[in-house]
Phi, psi and omega in degrees: 000359184297333182286339175258007181285129181259015188295318181290336181276333184276321189314302183310344183251018180240156166290157181304324182279340175284345177287330189298314173300324177292328178281327173300323175294326177293327177289324184289319188267349176056040175299319179238165180300134184304320179299318181292324181288321177296323174295328177289319176301320182291323183293327176292315187289326190289344179266009175248183178265012178274071187300313187296324179293317175298321178293321175299318177296318177305307182294337173291322182280329178230074189291338180267358184257148173282156181290133178306145181290342184294337178293318175300313179299315182297319181297318180297315180299320181295320177299313180292319179298321177298315176300319182293310186291327179295322177297315179294319183285328185292332179300320182283317186301319179303321184288305188282346171270006170289130185299327179293323178293318181299323178283338178276343178290141182239186178289325180291113184293319184297319176297313178299316173310309180296322175298316181289328183286320181284333186254334187222015174056032179273127182256172173305315182300320180291324181292328175293336177302324176297318175299315183294320186283322174295323175293323180289320176298326173303317188296328183258011169091011172268082187285334178291315174296323180292324178293325177297307185295318179296331181286313182295325179296318185292328181295331192256331189290143169252007175281113181297322188283315173301323176293321169298322174300317181291328170304313182292324177295315177297316181296316182295318180299317177294323181293314184288342176259003173071022178269082188288333174290320172294322182294323182290324176293324178292320181297316171297322179295318184287327176297321180295322180295313181297313186288337180278347180202166173262097187289150172290156190297126183298154184245009185284115176056238182254028181300171182304130175228155181211145177278345181282157177253352180295118185297326181291320178293327177291322178295316176302316178301307183300322182291326179294319179290323183300319180299316184292313184291328181297335176306318179302319186287306189293334179260015173231328175293137187303323178259024187295320188288321180292320180293322174306311183296321179302312183286308189290330179272354172294151186302323181302301190282329175295326174290326178294320180298314181291337183273317192229351182206071185290343177293350178287345176305327176305311183286331176287315178296318180300310185300321181291320177294321182287335175274355192296317181295324185259015179288064179204184177064230189285000176295148182290162180301327182295318183289316187296323182254025181303315186297320179300317177295318187292318184295326176295317180296313178305313175305313179297318184269012185300322180301334186261323189204139167204153171205173182306329178291314175291325182289328175295322177291320182295312176295334182279314186260339179260305181275341186050041180259096191287325179293320176292322182293328179295316181293317180295327182291319179305312174294321182299328180296317178292325179297309180301313181302330186257351178286135174306310182286336193245357188302320182286350179265010187306305186298309174306318178299313184294316180302310181295325180291320177295326173298316181295319177301311179299311179304310183293319182292321182285341180289332188246008174227152178252337178229121188234133171276122184301326177292324178289315180298324179301320180295322182288337180266005180061043173240154173289170181302311183292316175300319182293323182292320178296312182303307178303316180302310180295325182296313181295325184286320186276344188241177177296349175299334186300333179287337186248344191247144174221135187261129172250093181297333178296316180273348184056045185227159171245125177259131178258114178248086188262115180291145176301146182282128175306150183294324183296321178293326174298321186293319181300315184295317182297324189259003182302124177079003181302318179293321179296312180298327174295319177295319177290330176293319177297313181300316175298323181293322185286332177288328179285340180277141178292153181291150187288145177280127180287136186262127181276140174290136179284133175282136178300140180271122181268106188268119183307127175093351178281143183235000000 
């Protein structure tokens, strides 16, 4: 599965500390030689203030060599820096944690700064001390403490660039502490901040940076990073897969995927498969019809990226080649099982993928041999029979399908679709697409040049 591993592709879009869980996963599943992964872990750790962790990694790789003296000096420097920054930050924290002060603060940050300056002599430099200490705590692995200080800084700061930087640091801290509800709120807040303006590149730890000064490119860069960071949240939060579809299929972020990170299609396709059985009820139209839209994108971006997960959907819904879909599903199972974000969804993915195959197969056949369908689902005859019976009992297929166990076949009795329903299906979304096309055309046209009215020519003597 090494050829399908996306770790090296994703790492450039992550903060240094977010990479550690990915590398630990590679050590566990042994996709790559353990020695190489441990060497990568050491290279990452030695540039942080997690001195003890870096020393442990060095000793694992070089058990017979003494620990370099540079680590002792780095530990001493980290301790002294921690004490200094803590003193600077604590002076501000003591003020804002005072209940009287907390009650006096308002929504207007400038008003709050003036209040703190007039009553407690708190300056902007002192408020920035909260950011500096939060960032330092993050570098040595105290993510919970970093989240607290960055939150307090963000509430008071009026510096837009440092505020965005604190957003990234707070999100990373919440991810690394596993607070998924809080991380989701932070993710949504950061997305709104990025979408509302073109922020300058954040400077927090290894947060996204760019040499360009073009606001549009900076915004694209930030959205690309946000897509990758959001994978941690969306594949751990209980409603994450549905929320992923809502976000990634929006025009802005779908364009970002196609422009700068087509490999995200693996996670978009997997989320659509995982949500397929429940794609009804209160879910939005975008989620219910997500596979249809994703398949179109997979076709368009096939020249840039493809893997067994995307190929499975393409073979099933574009080529209608059930044998090829069966082969790709077998490969996709291994891909999902070895992917850091998807591994725990392996069984759900296979169950939902088999549902998709069954749904598509039953849609174009009226009489189905259970043994043949079981083979296409990569199941034995007995396993396939049980799985198909449960599927028909639990889904809407039960109204149209009947099982004849004596003949070992499924009979599909599907009533013809009313003509008005066919028209509705054909024209679904036509008004929205027409409106979007009109808006795009109006944006592409140059503004009209005002025409000056010609003054009538008066001929002398004319009456």
